N, C-alpha and C positions, 0 to 999 in steps of 0.2 A: 820814688820817681822811676825806678827801673822798669816797672810795668808800662808806664807811659812811653818810655824810650823803646821798649820792645814793640809796642803797637805802632809807633812812628816808623820803626824799621820794617815791620811786617807789611803795613798797608801803604806807606808813602815812600819806602826805600830811602829814608834819610837816616844818617848816623847821629845827628845832633839837632837840637832845637835852635831856632833863631832867637836872638834877644828880642823881647822879654818873654817868649812863649813859655819857657819852663816855669818861671815865677808865676805867670798867670794860671797855668794848669795846676800848679801846686795849691794856689789860692782857691781855685774851684774845687779841687779834690778835698780840701779841708772844710768844705761846706760854707765858705765865706761868700757873701754877696759880692759880685764882681762886675765892674763896668770897665770895658776895654776900648780904648780909642787908638787905633793904629792906622797908618796910611794904606791906601790901596796897594795890594800886593804884600802887605806886612805879615801875613800869616794868621789872620784872625780865626779863620775856619778851624784850623788845627786846635785852637784854644778851647773850642766847645766840642769838637768832634771826638777828641781823645778822652776827655772826661766822660762824655756820653757812652763811650765804649767800656769804660772802667767802672761806672756806677750803675746801680740798678735803676730801673724806671725809664722814663721817656724824656728825651731832650727836645724842648720846643724852642725854635729860633724864629724870631719875628724880623722880617726883612721887607723893605719896600721894593727890593730889586728882584723882580720876577725872573728875569733871565739868569741872574746869578743863582737864585734858589734852584732852578731846574738844572743848571750846570752842576751845582753841588750834589744834588740828589743823583744825577746820572753818574758822577764821579764815584760817589760812595757805593752805589749799586754795582758798578763795574769792579769794585774791590771785594764784593760779596758782603757788604754792610747794608743792612736794611735801612732804607730811608724813603720818605714820601714828602710831597709838598702839597699844600692846599692853598688855593687862591681865594681871597674874599675881595670882591669888588664892591666899592661903595661910591655911588655918584650922588652928590647932593645937588639940589636945585636951588 
């Protein structure tokens, strides 16, 4: 977990994780399928952003909240972390 904490300090300037972020991040890093339900402001983004920085490959996040997606991308880019968002609009008749 030391690498995850180093990333937390480097990019988010926090010295510790909130409960239950550390457990969630460990579960993801152990390659376990993970579903996380946390309240608004509960720190969900850290739970996928830090493993995405530690693991090889691409992290894909599916969210219906377009404004939040753009805010997350802007925040990551401002920290020097590559991130993009794509919007798919579907209107059924």
